TIVEX-57808 format. One record per residue (C-alpha): residue number from 0; residue in three letters; x, y, z. Coordinates in nm, 2 decimals. Layout:
! TIVEX-57808
(NUM, ALA, (X, Y, Z))
...
! end
This chain:
! TIVEX-57808
(0, MET, (-0.04, -1.92, -0.09))
(1, LYS, (0.24, -1.96, -0.34))
(2, ARG, (0.31, -1.57, -0.35))
(3, ASN, (0.59, -1.49, -0.11))
(4, TYR, (0.88, -1.25, -0.06))
(5, ASP, (1.09, -1.44, 0.19))
(6, LEU, (1.36, -1.51, -0.09))
(7, ILE, (1.43, -1.15, -0.13))
(8, ALA, (1.34, -0.98, 0.20))
(9, GLY, (1.71, -0.95, 0.31))
(10, PHE, (1.79, -0.72, 0.01))
(11, TYR, (1.44, -0.59, -0.10))
(12, ASP, (1.51, -0.24, 0.02))
(13, ARG, (1.86, -0.21, -0.13))
(14, LEU, (1.73, -0.35, -0.46))
(15, VAL, (1.44, -0.10, -0.46))
(16, ARG, (1.67, 0.19, -0.39))
(17, LEU, (1.90, 0.07, -0.66))
(18, VAL, (1.66, 0.03, -0.92))
(19, TYR, (1.41, 0.32, -0.84))
(20, GLY, (1.63, 0.58, -0.59))
(21, ASP, (1.41, 0.71, -0.34))
(22, LYS, (1.08, 0.75, -0.53))
(23, LEU, (0.94, 0.45, -0.38))
(24, VAL, (0.99, 0.60, -0.04))
(25, VAL, (0.89, 0.96, -0.09))
(26, ALA, (0.58, 0.81, -0.29))
(27, GLN, (0.48, 0.66, 0.08))
(28, GLN, (0.59, 0.95, 0.27))
(29, TYR, (0.35, 1.16, 0.09))
(30, LEU, (0.08, 0.93, 0.22))
(31, VAL, (0.18, 0.93, 0.56))
(32, SER, (0.10, 1.29, 0.61))
(33, ALA, (-0.26, 1.22, 0.55))
(34, ILE, (-0.29, 0.99, 0.87))
(35, PRO, (-0.50, 1.15, 1.14))
(36, ALA, (-0.42, 1.14, 1.50))
(37, GLY, (-0.54, 0.82, 1.70))
(38, ALA, (-0.63, 0.65, 1.39))
(39, ARG, (-0.68, 0.24, 1.37))
(40, ILE, (-0.45, 0.17, 1.07))
(41, LEU, (-0.45, -0.16, 0.85))
(42, ILE, (-0.14, -0.17, 0.65))
(43, VAL, (-0.10, -0.43, 0.41))
(44, GLY, (0.19, -0.54, 0.23))
(45, GLY, (0.41, -0.29, 0.42))
(46, GLY, (0.73, -0.50, 0.36))
(47, THR, (1.03, -0.44, 0.59))
(48, GLY, (0.83, -0.22, 0.79))
(49, TRP, (1.04, 0.11, 0.74))
(50, VAL, (0.72, 0.30, 0.69))
(51, LEU, (0.63, 0.24, 1.06))
(52, GLU, (0.92, 0.47, 1.15))
(53, GLU, (0.80, 0.75, 0.91))
(54, ILE, (0.45, 0.72, 1.08))
(55, ALA, (0.63, 0.75, 1.42))
(56, LYS, (0.79, 1.07, 1.29))
(57, ILE, (0.45, 1.21, 1.26))
(58, HIS, (0.24, 1.05, 1.53))
(59, VAL, (0.47, 0.94, 1.81))
(60, THR, (0.21, 0.76, 2.00))
(61, GLY, (-0.19, 0.72, 1.99))
(62, LEU, (-0.21, 0.49, 1.70))
(63, SER, (-0.37, 0.15, 1.67))
(64, ILE, (-0.17, -0.03, 1.37))
(65, THR, (-0.25, -0.39, 1.24))
(66, TYR, (0.06, -0.47, 0.99))
(67, VAL, (-0.02, -0.77, 0.75))
(68, ASP, (0.24, -0.92, 0.54))
(69, ALA, (0.26, -1.27, 0.37))
(70, SER, (0.63, -1.28, 0.44))
(71, THR, (0.80, -1.40, 0.78))
(72, LYS, (1.11, -1.22, 0.68))
(73, MET, (0.96, -0.92, 0.61))
(74, ILE, (0.76, -0.91, 0.93))
(75, ALA, (1.09, -1.00, 1.13))
(76, GLN, (1.23, -0.67, 0.99))
(77, ALA, (0.92, -0.47, 1.04))
(78, GLN, (0.92, -0.59, 1.41))
(79, ALA, (1.25, -0.42, 1.47))
(80, ARG, (1.16, -0.08, 1.35))
(81, THR, (1.12, 0.18, 1.60))
(82, VAL, (0.72, 0.29, 1.63))
(83, GLY, (0.73, 0.51, 1.92))
(84, GLY, (0.43, 0.44, 2.14))
(85, ASN, (0.20, 0.33, 1.88))
(86, ASN, (0.05, 0.01, 1.91))
(87, VAL, (0.14, -0.24, 1.63))
(88, THR, (0.02, -0.57, 1.59))
(89, PHE, (0.18, -0.77, 1.33))
(90, ILE, (0.00, -1.07, 1.15))
(91, TRP, (0.19, -1.31, 0.94))
(92, SER, (-0.09, -1.36, 0.65))
(93, ALA, (-0.16, -1.34, 0.30))
(94, ILE, (-0.42, -1.06, 0.27))
(95, GLU, (-0.67, -1.34, 0.14))
(96, ASP, (-0.65, -1.53, 0.43))
(97, PHE, (-0.66, -1.24, 0.68))
(98, GLN, (-0.97, -1.25, 0.89))
(99, THR, (-1.07, -0.95, 1.11))
(100, THR, (-1.40, -0.79, 1.25))
(101, GLU, (-1.20, -0.48, 1.32))
(102, GLU, (-1.31, -0.15, 1.14))
(103, TYR, (-1.06, 0.09, 1.06))
(104, ASP, (-1.01, 0.45, 0.99))
(105, VAL, (-0.72, 0.42, 0.75))
(106, VAL, (-0.61, 0.14, 0.49))
(107, LEU, (-0.27, 0.17, 0.35))
(108, THR, (-0.17, -0.03, 0.06))
(109, PRO, (0.18, 0.04, -0.05))
(110, PHE, (0.26, -0.13, -0.40))
(111, LEU, (0.01, -0.42, -0.31))
(112, PHE, (-0.21, -0.45, -0.60))
(113, ASP, (0.06, -0.49, -0.88))
(114, ASN, (0.09, -0.83, -0.74))
(115, PHE, (-0.24, -0.96, -0.83))
(116, THR, (-0.44, -1.02, -1.14))
(117, GLU, (-0.74, -0.83, -1.21))
(118, VAL, (-1.00, -1.08, -1.08))
(119, ASP, (-0.79, -1.13, -0.75))
(120, MET, (-0.72, -0.76, -0.71))
(121, ARG, (-1.11, -0.70, -0.71))
(122, LYS, (-1.16, -0.97, -0.44))
(123, ILE, (-0.92, -0.80, -0.21))
(124, PHE, (-1.03, -0.47, -0.27))
(125, GLU, (-1.37, -0.57, -0.16))
(126, ARG, (-1.24, -0.73, 0.15))
(127, MET, (-1.02, -0.43, 0.25))
(128, ASP, (-1.33, -0.18, 0.16))
(129, ASN, (-1.57, -0.40, 0.38))
(130, ARG, (-1.32, -0.31, 0.67))
(131, LEU, (-1.26, 0.04, 0.60))
(132, ALA, (-1.52, 0.28, 0.79))
(133, PRO, (-1.74, 0.50, 0.60))
(134, GLY, (-1.55, 0.85, 0.56))
(135, GLY, (-1.23, 0.64, 0.61))
(136, ILE, (-0.91, 0.73, 0.45))
(137, TRP, (-0.74, 0.48, 0.17))
(138, LEU, (-0.38, 0.56, 0.11))
(139, TYR, (-0.28, 0.39, -0.19))
(140, CYS, (0.06, 0.40, -0.39))
(141, ASP, (0.15, 0.17, -0.70))
(142, PHE, (0.30, 0.19, -1.03))
(143, GLN, (0.06, 0.29, -1.34))
(144, ASN, (0.07, 0.22, -1.69))
(145, THR, (0.21, 0.51, -1.93))
(146, HIS, (0.30, 0.57, -2.29))
(147, ILE, (0.70, 0.61, -2.19))
(148, LEU, (0.90, 0.33, -2.36))
(149, TRP, (1.14, 0.26, -2.09))
(150, GLN, (0.87, 0.24, -1.80))
(151, LYS, (0.68, 0.00, -2.00))
(152, ALA, (0.98, -0.22, -2.02))
(153, MET, (1.07, -0.18, -1.68))
(154, LEU, (0.76, -0.31, -1.61))
(155, LYS, (0.79, -0.63, -1.83))
(156, ILE, (1.11, -0.67, -1.63))
(157, MET, (0.96, -0.61, -1.31))
(158, TYR, (0.70, -0.87, -1.38))
(159, LEU, (0.92, -1.13, -1.47))
(160, PHE, (1.16, -1.10, -1.18))
(161, PHE, (0.89, -1.12, -0.92))
(162, ARG, (0.73, -1.38, -1.11))
(163, ALA, (1.03, -1.61, -1.09))
(164, SER, (1.16, -1.49, -0.74))
(165, CYS, (0.84, -1.48, -0.56))
(166, GLY, (0.58, -1.65, -0.74))
(167, ILE, (0.34, -1.37, -0.82))
(168, GLU, (0.07, -1.46, -1.08))
(169, ALA, (0.02, -1.11, -1.20))
(170, SER, (0.17, -1.01, -1.54))
(171, ALA, (0.04, -0.66, -1.60))
(172, LEU, (-0.10, -0.37, -1.35))
(173, PRO, (-0.49, -0.43, -1.27))
(174, GLY, (-0.73, -0.15, -1.29))
(175, THR, (-0.76, -0.05, -0.94))
(176, GLY, (-0.87, 0.33, -1.02))
(177, VAL, (-1.21, 0.16, -1.16))
(178, CYS, (-1.26, -0.02, -0.85))
(179, PHE, (-1.23, 0.31, -0.63))
(180, ALA, (-1.46, 0.48, -0.86))
(181, ASP, (-1.73, 0.21, -0.86))
(182, ASN, (-1.71, 0.20, -0.48))
(183, ASN, (-1.78, 0.61, -0.46))
(184, TYR, (-1.42, 0.69, -0.36))
(185, THR, (-1.33, 1.03, -0.40))
(186, ILE, (-0.99, 1.19, -0.45))
(187, ARG, (-0.85, 1.41, -0.16))
(188, SER, (-0.51, 1.44, -0.34))
(189, ARG, (-0.28, 1.28, -0.57))
(190, LYS, (0.09, 1.30, -0.68))
(191, THR, (0.30, 1.13, -0.93))
(192, PHE, (0.65, 1.04, -0.91))
(193, LEU, (0.93, 0.93, -1.19))
(194, ASN, (0.76, 1.10, -1.49))
(195, GLY, (0.42, 0.98, -1.41))
(196, PHE, (0.54, 0.61, -1.33))
(197, ILE, (0.44, 0.62, -0.98))
(198, GLU, (0.13, 0.75, -0.84))
(199, SER, (0.01, 0.83, -0.48))
(200, MET, (-0.33, 0.88, -0.40))
(201, VAL, (-0.55, 0.98, -0.09))
(202, TYR, (-0.90, 0.81, -0.11))
(203, ILE, (-1.18, 0.91, 0.09))
(204, LYS, (-1.44, 0.65, 0.10))
(205, SER, (-1.81, 0.80, 0.09))
(206, GLY, (-1.97, 0.90, 0.43))
(207, VAL, (-1.71, 1.17, 0.48))
(208, ASP, (-1.85, 1.54, 0.54))
(209, ASP, (-1.74, 1.72, 0.25))
(210, LYS, (-1.71, 2.08, 0.40))
(211, ASN, (-1.36, 2.05, 0.54))
(212, ARG, (-1.23, 1.89, 0.21))
(213, THR, (-1.09, 1.99, -0.10))
(214, ASP, (-1.07, 1.72, -0.38))
(215, HIS, (-0.81, 1.73, -0.65))
(216, HIS, (-0.91, 1.53, -0.96))
(217, TYR, (-0.70, 1.39, -1.28))
! end
């Protein structure tokens, strides 16, 4: 795989805070609260791993987490995080190459799909959907297209930078919302940040008992 964040891993978190302040962090913190006790979790593209510490603040122990990232340097930083008594397995792999028969209760994809073309995104979505248990929770956050000029310009700059520094092939946001709808996911909750530029979604895979859930749609 050409795509790799090793080159910018050492300053990635500082860069994100410089450009977006704390909004990418807050968007993921919003999702973490939806993780149930004792869950089996697949985290894909978690980067430097600070989200593991946020999870441990809520669930001190009892979670089984598989942490997949394509960057060895990101993995190294994530391995140094405080995870409490949770069991974390770190796997250096592109998600396209990741092989497992494990079934997960929760999938977390923080700012993952913006790395991929529409065709590749659909293939990756299918792989993770196949590993999420019926009634499972998919925690999704990413950028979204808006009509705000500075946000459109920011997306173009972001793609130019990450194509040059990390080798990503995408040049525009893929239509992930269509994938969730086509695969019968429902929305438990949704929140946007930075004037709608970032969205966090708690999706439920079909098969869940609806009586204890209130869905909030667009």
